[in-house]
C-alpha positions as CSV (number, residue, x, y, z in Angstrom):
1,X,0.0,0.0,0.0
2,X,1.3,3.5,-0.9
3,X,1.9,5.1,2.5
4,X,2.2,8.7,1.2
5,X,-1.0,10.5,0.5
6,X,-0.8,13.1,-2.2
7,X,-3.1,16.1,-2.2
8,X,-5.6,16.7,-5.0
9,X,-3.3,19.5,-6.2
10,X,-0.3,17.1,-6.5
11,X,-2.4,14.5,-8.4
12,X,-3.6,17.3,-10.8
13,X,0.0,18.4,-11.3
14,X,1.0,14.8,-12.3
15,X,-1.9,14.7,-14.8
16,X,-0.3,17.6,-16.6
17,X,2.6,15.4,-17.8
18,X,2.6,12.5,-20.2
19,X,3.7,9.1,-18.9
20,X,7.1,9.1,-20.7
21,X,8.0,12.4,-18.9
22,X,6.9,10.8,-15.6
23,X,9.2,7.8,-16.4
24,X,12.1,10.1,-17.3
25,X,11.7,12.0,-14.0
26,X,11.5,8.8,-12.0
27,X,14.9,7.8,-13.4
28,X,16.4,11.0,-12.0
29,X,15.7,9.8,-8.4
30,X,17.6,6.6,-9.0
31,X,15.2,4.6,-6.7
32,X,14.8,1.6,-9.1
33,X,16.4,0.1,-12.2
34,X,15.5,1.9,-15.4
35,X,14.0,-1.2,-16.9
36,X,11.5,-1.9,-14.1
37,X,8.2,-0.4,-12.8
38,X,6.3,0.1,-16.1
39,X,4.0,-2.2,-18.0
40,X,5.2,-3.8,-21.3
41,X,3.7,-3.6,-24.7
42,X,1.0,-6.1,-24.0
43,X,-0.9,-3.3,-22.2
44,X,-2.3,-0.7,-24.6
45,X,-4.5,2.3,-24.2
46,X,-8.0,1.6,-25.5
47,X,-8.5,5.3,-25.9
48,X,-5.2,6.9,-26.9
49,X,-6.8,10.3,-27.3
50,X,-7.7,10.6,-23.6
51,X,-5.5,12.7,-21.2
52,X,-3.3,11.0,-18.6
53,X,-4.8,8.9,-15.9
54,X,-3.5,9.1,-12.3
55,X,-4.8,7.1,-9.4
56,X,-4.3,4.3,-6.9
57,X,-4.5,0.6,-7.8
58,X,-7.6,-1.4,-6.6
59,X,-6.4,-4.9,-7.5
60,X,-8.3,-8.1,-8.3
61,X,-7.8,-11.4,-10.1
62,X,-10.3,-12.5,-12.8
63,X,-11.5,-15.5,-14.8
64,X,-14.1,-15.9,-17.5
65,X,-13.3,-19.2,-19.2
66,X,-15.5,-21.4,-16.9
67,X,-18.4,-21.1,-14.6
68,X,-17.5,-19.9,-11.0
69,X,-17.6,-22.6,-8.3
70,X,-19.9,-20.3,-6.2
71,X,-21.3,-16.9,-6.1
72,X,-22.4,-16.5,-9.7
73,X,-21.3,-14.0,-12.4
74,X,-19.7,-10.8,-11.0
75,X,-19.3,-12.3,-7.6
76,X,-17.3,-9.9,-5.4
77,X,-18.2,-6.9,-7.5
78,X,-19.8,-5.0,-4.6
79,X,-16.9,-5.8,-2.3
80,X,-14.5,-4.6,-4.9
81,X,-16.2,-1.2,-5.1
82,X,-16.0,-1.0,-1.3
83,X,-12.2,-1.3,-1.4
84,X,-12.0,2.1,-3.1
85,X,-12.6,3.6,0.3
86,X,-9.3,2.1,1.6
87,X,-7.3,4.1,-1.0
88,X,-5.7,7.5,-0.3
89,X,-7.2,8.9,-3.5
90,X,-9.1,8.0,-6.7
91,X,-9.1,4.3,-7.7
92,X,-7.6,2.7,-10.8
93,X,-9.1,-0.8,-11.1
94,X,-6.3,-3.3,-12.0
95,X,-7.2,-6.8,-13.1
96,X,-5.0,-9.8,-13.6
97,X,-6.8,-12.2,-16.0
98,X,-5.8,-15.7,-14.9
99,X,-7.1,-17.4,-18.1
100,X,-4.4,-18.3,-20.6
101,X,-5.3,-17.5,-23.3
102,X,-7.7,-14.7,-22.5
103,X,-11.2,-16.1,-22.9
104,X,-13.5,-13.1,-22.7
105,X,-13.7,-9.4,-22.0
106,X,-12.8,-8.2,-18.5
107,X,-15.0,-5.1,-18.7
108,X,-17.7,-3.3,-20.6
109,X,-20.1,-0.4,-20.4
110,X,-21.9,-1.3,-17.2
111,X,-18.8,-2.1,-15.2
112,X,-17.0,1.1,-16.2
113,X,-20.1,3.2,-15.6
114,X,-20.3,1.7,-12.1
115,X,-16.6,2.2,-11.4
116,X,-16.7,5.8,-12.6
117,X,-19.9,6.6,-10.5
118,X,-18.1,5.4,-7.4
119,X,-15.0,7.6,-8.1
120,X,-12.6,5.4,-10.1
121,X,-10.6,7.2,-12.8
122,X,-9.5,4.3,-15.0
123,X,-9.0,0.6,-15.5
124,X,-6.1,-1.6,-16.4
125,X,-6.4,-5.3,-17.3
126,X,-4.1,-8.0,-18.6
127,X,-7.2,-9.3,-20.3
128,X,-9.5,-8.0,-23.0
129,X,-11.9,-5.1,-23.4
130,X,-15.3,-4.6,-25.0
131,X,-18.0,-1.9,-25.5
132,X,-15.3,0.4,-26.6
133,X,-17.6,3.0,-28.1
134,X,-19.7,3.2,-25.0
135,X,-16.8,3.3,-22.6
136,X,-15.1,6.0,-24.7
137,X,-18.3,8.1,-24.4
138,X,-17.9,7.9,-20.6
139,X,-14.5,9.5,-20.8
140,X,-13.1,6.6,-18.8
141,X,-9.5,5.7,-19.5
142,X,-8.9,1.9,-20.0
143,X,-6.0,-0.3,-20.9
144,X,-6.0,-3.9,-22.1
145,X,-4.3,-6.5,-24.2
146,X,-6.9,-6.4,-26.9
147,X,-10.7,-6.8,-27.4
148,X,-13.2,-9.7,-27.3
149,X,-16.9,-9.2,-28.0
150,X,-18.3,-11.5,-25.2
151,X,-18.0,-11.5,-21.4
152,X,-18.0,-15.3,-20.9
153,X,-18.4,-16.4,-17.2
154,X,-17.1,-13.2,-15.6
155,X,-16.0,-13.7,-12.0
156,X,-13.6,-12.0,-9.7
157,X,-11.5,-14.2,-7.4
158,X,-9.3,-12.3,-5.0
159,X,-9.4,-8.6,-4.1
160,X,-6.6,-6.3,-2.8
161,X,-3.9,-8.8,-3.7
162,X,-0.6,-8.4,-5.6
163,X,-1.4,-8.9,-9.4
164,X,0.9,-9.4,-12.3
165,X,0.0,-7.2,-15.3
166,X,2.1,-6.2,-18.2
167,X,5.2,-7.8,-16.9
168,X,5.2,-6.1,-13.5
169,X,3.7,-6.7,-10.0
170,X,1.1,-4.2,-8.9
171,X,0.0,-4.0,-5.3
172,X,-3.3,-2.6,-4.0
173,X,-2.6,1.1,-3.3
174,X,0.2,1.6,-5.8
175,X,0.1,5.0,-7.5
176,X,-0.3,4.6,-11.3
177,X,0.1,7.0,-14.2
178,X,-1.0,6.0,-17.7
179,X,-1.7,7.5,-21.1
180,X,-1.4,6.6,-24.8
181,X,2.2,5.6,-24.2
182,X,1.5,3.0,-21.5
183,X,1.2,2.6,-17.7
184,X,3.9,3.1,-15.0
185,X,3.9,2.8,-11.3
186,X,5.2,5.7,-9.2
187,X,7.4,4.9,-6.2
188,X,5.7,6.2,-3.1
189,X,8.8,7.7,-1.6
190,X,9.3,10.1,-4.5
191,X,5.7,10.9,-5.4
192,X,5.4,14.3,-3.6
193,X,8.6,15.6,-5.4
194,X,7.8,14.1,-8.8
195,X,5.7,17.0,-10.3
196,X,8.6,19.4,-9.7
197,X,11.0,16.9,-11.3
198,X,8.8,16.5,-14.3
199,X,8.7,20.3,-14.8
200,X,12.5,20.5,-14.6
201,X,12.9,17.6,-17.0
202,X,10.6,19.2,-19.5
203,X,12.6,22.4,-19.2
204,X,15.8,20.5,-19.8
205,X,14.5,18.9,-23.0
206,X,13.1,22.2,-24.2
207,X,16.7,23.5,-24.5
208,X,17.3,21.1,-27.3
209,X,13.9,21.5,-28.9
210,X,14.3,25.3,-28.8
211,X,17.7,25.0,-30.5
212,X,16.1,23.2,-33.5
213,X,13.5,25.9,-33.8
214,X,16.1,28.6,-34.2
215,X,16.6,27.6,-37.8
216,X,20.4,27.7,-37.9
217,X,21.4,24.2,-36.8
218,X,25.0,22.9,-36.7
219,X,26.5,19.8,-35.1
220,X,28.5,22.0,-32.7
221,X,25.5,24.0,-31.7
222,X,23.5,20.8,-31.2
223,X,26.2,19.4,-29.0
224,X,26.2,22.5,-26.9
225,X,22.5,22.4,-26.5
226,X,22.6,18.8,-25.5
227,X,25.4,19.5,-23.0
228,X,23.3,22.3,-21.5
229,X,20.3,20.0,-21.2
230,X,22.4,17.3,-19.6
231,X,23.8,19.8,-17.1
232,X,20.3,20.8,-16.1
233,X,19.3,17.2,-15.6
234,X,22.5,16.5,-13.6
235,X,21.7,19.5,-11.4
236,X,18.2,18.1,-10.9
237,X,19.6,14.7,-9.9
238,X,21.8,16.3,-7.3
239,X,18.9,18.3,-6.0
240,X,16.7,15.3,-5.4
241,X,19.5,13.3,-4.0
242,X,20.2,16.0,-1.5
243,X,16.5,16.1,-0.4
244,X,16.5,12.3,-0.1
């Protein structure tokens, strides 16, 4: 569980940046290897046009290939919604589909409407999606490994457990950031400082982009712009290390 609560203002600041920028800024803190913490290419945005999603994971495991042993379809749905209240901020529902291969869609219009009504801001599944037109109309960000038209024998098994989605483990309460580029976790210990680091990283990259806009580009000039950009990122890294 993420033990640092961010203010609504902090969460809104994080939504101002795309997920690659968030990943770049996380690297500056050097709190995890650069090839960890983000989901792989199996997890894709269902609605790439939507703005970034930021929220806390409400985790569950899922099956749809066979009939549930007890409880009927959508067993534990009510209990899952109740887990939103345990989170320090808005929920992002995260499902691990245990069927291999994926047998049916994890979510559709009714589920996403329910989640949004109870305050969730997005959904991620290692399984499939459906009702894409209807969920898009809700303005509800969703991420999946593809689409399947039917829901099969939908049932949720375990709630608030560690799940494996897109090549990484996600724990109930992890802070997530996702957009058209993918989904990453945000380490709790750096979350409050991350918006500032994102702003500084964007400013460092802008040094190079601005140089290209000047119109008179040379290899020497580009090297100088890149060196200035690196200097700014190095200074940021020293700044966050000192705070840590």
